[in-house]
N, C-alpha and C positions, 0 to 999 in steps of 0.2 A: 801381070797377076801372075800370080805364083803359079807353076804347073802342078797338077795332084800328081799325086806320089805313089810308082802304080804299083800292085803287088803284085810278091810271087806268081810265078800261074802254079799252083796245089802237083803235090808229086803223087804220082801213079803209082798204086799200095802196089809194090812187085815182090813181096815174099811169097814160099813157095813149099810146104812140108806137107810129109808123112810122118803124121805121128798118131804114139796111144793116147787114148783118151782119160786111163789115168793119171800114167805123166802131165799129161798139158793142162791136167784140174791139180795137180801137183804144185806143179810152178805154177800156177795162177792165183794159188791158195798158198805161197813164201810171195808173190811179187803182188800182191794186196798189202804186205809193208810201206810197198811206196806210190800205193794210190788213195788220195784226199777225195769224195765224191765233189764236194764242191768247190774243187780247185779252180781260179781261173790262170788264161785262158782256160777254157775249154778241152782243146789240144793236151791239156799237162794233167789228164784224165784218161788219155790213150794207154793203154803201154805199147812198147813197142816192139814190135816182132822181126829181127834179123837173122834169115839162113844161109847160109855157107855151109856146101860138102855136102859135111853130113852129123852139121846138124846146129837147134834149134837153140835162141837164146830170147825171150824173156828182159825187159830194162821197162821199169819203173821210180816215178823222181816226182812225189810229193813238194818239193822243196829242202825240204827235213832229212828228210831217209830216200835213199837212194839204189834201188836192186836188179841183180843181177839173176838170171836160174839160165843153163842149161840144159837140155835137155835133147838126149840123144834122136835124129830124125831114123824113121825107117829104111828112107832107098835114099839117097845124091841128094842133099837140096839145090837148087840155083839159087844164086848171091841175091838179096834184094830184103827188102822193109816195107815192111805196113806199120803206122800206129790206126791199129783200132779200135774201137770205145772198149773200156775196158772193162763197167761192169752188163754190154751188151755180147762181149765174147762170152764172159762167163756162163751170162745163168744162158747164153743160148748149147752152148755144150751140155747145161745140161738139162738141155729140152733133149735136144736130136735123141738120143738114148733113153729116153723116156720108154717108157713099160715094157723095159729089158730086165734080167737078171741082171744080180747088182756085178759077178764076178764077170757076164756077157758083156756090161758096156763097160769094165775096167778093160779087157781088152779090143773094143771097136777102138778100128780106126778111120784115123779122121784125118781131112788133107788143105790143106787151105792152098787158092788161085788166090793174092793179091787182096781182096778181100770175099770172095766166096768160100766159105765152110761147108763140108760134105764129109757127107758119111755116105755108108751101102744105100741109105736108107734116102737123104737130103740131101739139097744142096739151098746155103739159104745167106744173103748180101750181109757183111757184117759194117755198121757202121763208121768208116773212117777218119780222123781228122786234121789238119795240117798239121803237118811236120817242118812248116817253116817258122810257124807260134809253137814249138814245142822246147823246152830252156831241156838236154840233154844230161844223163842225170852226172850226178857225180864222180870220179872217176874213185875207183875201188883202191884204199891201201894196200900193198903186199904182206901180207902177211910176217910177221917179226918174229913170233911163238906160239908155238900150241899149246893147247889144255884140251884133258879129257870134259867134253863135253856136260855128263853128269855132275862133275866137281863141279863146273864150274856153273852148272845150273843151281844145284844146293846150296852154294856161297852164293849166288846170283839176289837167289830169294829169301836166305837172310836180312839183306840190309834193305831191298823193296820198302817193307811195311815202311823204313825209318825215311824216304823220301819224304818234302815238299810238297803239295797240295798247291798251295798259293801264290798263286802263275802271277801277283805281284811281286813275287818273292826268286823272278826264275833258277837264279843262282841254284838255291834252294829246291826247285823243284830233276834236281840232275841227283847222275851220279858221278861222283870224280873215280875214272881208272887208274892205275899210273902202272908202267911196263918198265921196269925194272932188274933184272938180269934173270935171273930164275921165279921173279914171284907177280903175278898182275892183284894191287892192288885197288875194293871197291869201297870206297867209302861216300854216306848220304849222312843231309841230318838236316830237320822239319825248325832246330830251335829248343828243339827238347826232348831230342835222341838225336842218337850218333853211334850210326853202328858203321864200325870196318869189316870187311872179312881179306881174306887173301886166299889167291890160285893160286900151284906151285904151277907153270910153264915151261913149255923148253923150245930156244930159240931156237929161231929154224937154219938160220947161218952167223956170225959170230954173233958171241957176245953186243947191246947196248953202248954208250961210252957213255951215257947217261941217259936218267929215268925222262922216258915222256907221259907226255898226261891228255888227259883228254872229256869234259866235264856231256853226260851221254846225258838228252834225257832222261827218264823215271820210265815214263809209258812206253820210251815208246822199247826199251828193254824188260818193262810187263808181256807188250804184244810177243815180243818175242822167246820168251821163260817159256811159254805155251807151245810157240813151237820146238822147245829146242829139248822136249818130254820125247819128242822119239827118235831124237837125233842119238843112233853113237857111235858114231865117229870124235876126229877131233876136231876140234874149234881153231880156225888160224885165225890172231888178231894184230892189226898195223896200223899205229896212230901213225895221223902226221897234225902238228901240232903251227901255232904259226909264226919263222924262222925270219921274220923284218927283227935286224933293228928296233931297238924302242926306239928312238929319237930319229927313226929312218920314215916316219909316215908317207911316203908319195912313194916309197914304193910296191910290187904290186905283193898284195896277200894272201898265202893260199891260205886256203877258206878250212881253217882246219875242223878236224873227220873224224872218225876209227871206221873203221870195217870189220868186220869181222863175217868169219869165210865157215859156213856149214855143205864138204860135199861140195855141190858144183852150182852151189849158191852164195853172192856177196851182199851185206846187206854194208853198206855202209850208213855213215849216223853224224850229222852236220853237230861242230863241239856248240853248247851256247857258249856265251860269251861271260867272264870270269873262272874265280874259281870258289875253293870254301875254306874258307878259313884252313890255318895253319894248327892243324887236331891234331899233332903228334901229343904237343901240349895240354892238349886239351882232356887226356887221359892220363889220369891221374900213377904213379911209378911208384908210391908203396899206401902202406894205408892201411892205419889200427887194429880196424880187426876185419876179417874175413871170414863167415859164413857159408858151409857146400847147405841146401838144401835141397831134396828130392823135390825131383820136377815137377812130377802127375800132378803129389801129393797141394805143390804152389797151384798150380794152372787151375787143377778142382776149388780151390778157393777163391781166386782168383773169380771166380767165372762164379759164383754163390754171391761173393761179395757184391762184385757187379750186378747181380740180376737183383740187389735185395736193394741194394742204390734208383737202376730202373725203377722196380717196383715204386720208392716211395717218391718218387720221380725227381731225383736231386738227381741232374744231367750234370753236373759240374765236379762232384764229391769227387776225392781221392780214398785209398782203401791205405788201410796206414801197417806196416810191419810191425809190430809194442815186447816190449821183451816189460815178462813182469821182474819183479824185484830181486825175482831167484835168478833171473834168465833165462825162463821158457819163454817160447814165441808166437803169436796167434799172429792172421792175418784177419783187420776187421775193417767194416764201412764205415767211410768219417759220418756219422745221422748228426742229423739236427737237430735232433727233441732225443728224451731218455739213451742220451750217449752214454750214461756211467752204470745205461741194466743193461747192453748190450754185449755181446761175447764174441770174438772173433771168435774162426777157428785154425787148432792148434797146428803148429808146423812141424815137423820131427827139424833140426838141423846139428852139424859138430863143427863148433870151430877151427876151422884151420887157420888161425892168425892170430895172433894176441890173444890178451887172458879170457877176454870176454867181457870185464868185470865194468865196459865202460859205458855196453850197449842195457847194463840195468835200470831198470824205467825208461829207455831211450825208446821212439818213434820216428818212424823213415815213413813216409808216403809219398805215392804215384799212380800217378791217372791211370784207372784202373784199364783202361782198350788200352792205352799204351804200356803201358807194365803183360799184359798176355802175349800184346804183337811183340816182345823179346822174348817171353819167354816160350813162344808155338814156334820160335823162330831157331831155338835148338834143339839141336839130338839128344841126344844126350842122357844116360836119366838123373843124374845130379845137375845139378850150377854152383856154381859160387858167386857170392855178392861180397860187394869187396866197400867197406861203409872209412868214412872216412872222418874231421868229430864228430860228437858229439856240444853241441852249444843248446844250452837250457833247457836240455832233451830229445835234441829233435840233429835227425842229422843233419848238415850245413854245406855241404856240398853231394851234388850228381852218382850216385848207385853207379860203380860198375859191377855189368855181368858177364865174365867166362865161364868156356867151358870147365877148363881146370881148375889149377888151384895159382897158377899162376895170374900177375896183369899184365906180361908181356911176353912179348915172343907167341900170342895166342891166332890163329884161323881164325877166328870174333873173335869178338868183343863189340859189349852194348853199354854206349854210357846211356841213363835213364835219368830225366832231372828232376832231384826229391823236388814236392811241394809242400809253401811252406805254410803250416796250419794255424791260425794267428791263435 
């Protein structure tokens, strides 16, 4: 008869600290990026609290995102660790300062002794998990370069709208990041639009020998973007690729990942399998015509046209840039009935490349939601729409939007699929 395997004896929680309530809550808000409330086993829903000397480290890991946050201890802390239920810990911390003013609550001293959380008024036990069942978080990748947090946030917010949301195509739900010398490039596509943005970086040591790539879930970066709003310091970035040789399938495979360092916090994100198509050749390098548009006017016109389509119940109908025989431009909704009697909103434009004669009588149609997303990712007063050949009076290839007049060398570019009209 086979002997039943004996389970390890649960480890006694041993973390001890004295901390400040506001700092502890702030640390847990960051650690929450690595918490999945329905994770299995239940131990993975815990936050690992490690104490030593004058610091407290909170760690969380949901198998995709690993977070580590360091908080200073008020008094020297004994070496130890406790795996506490995250949700209960956070709620209890909040409850223990109920009835206090915001200022008093923020500076309240809180202590932990194993699994006992205490203030001067209350002592409450917190549910612990078995550390034997806990998968330790991914190791952070050391920062290879740093960048300005708000510049990074601004460029990230520009590419996020173009990320796919179809989980059956997981590669398209990611943001591809490429670190190369003094630039971090972010790119994403959902098959209908393709956005690329660049962020200047400063190498922390010697420049990279070759570009490093990672494909990070857009949903993770979108959640992180909210945190970055209040971070004014630099952000460090490190990327670890799969270093196995293509033919060496038996070698240990390091988990490809990327780490963002925000002061005392590191957020390590597992890379998705695969990569985006080589997009450099997807973006046109020349165009027959380029026109400069007033962005605010174009946004207003798109919103009006989208609202008309919604009012008429035309969910999948596009909006169309139309040039008349004289070259004047309007933006109009494509209506199923009475289209000939409908008129679009005039859009002032300036031709910046070509003569514009090929546009006369031409059409360029786009999904209104996608067009509005693209327009809202720009920050300048004007944008440039680069147009290729017109066939049968319609744009034959995607339209490229840039902030400046050039098609290449931009810090942000947005390629938008043209909708073919019957």
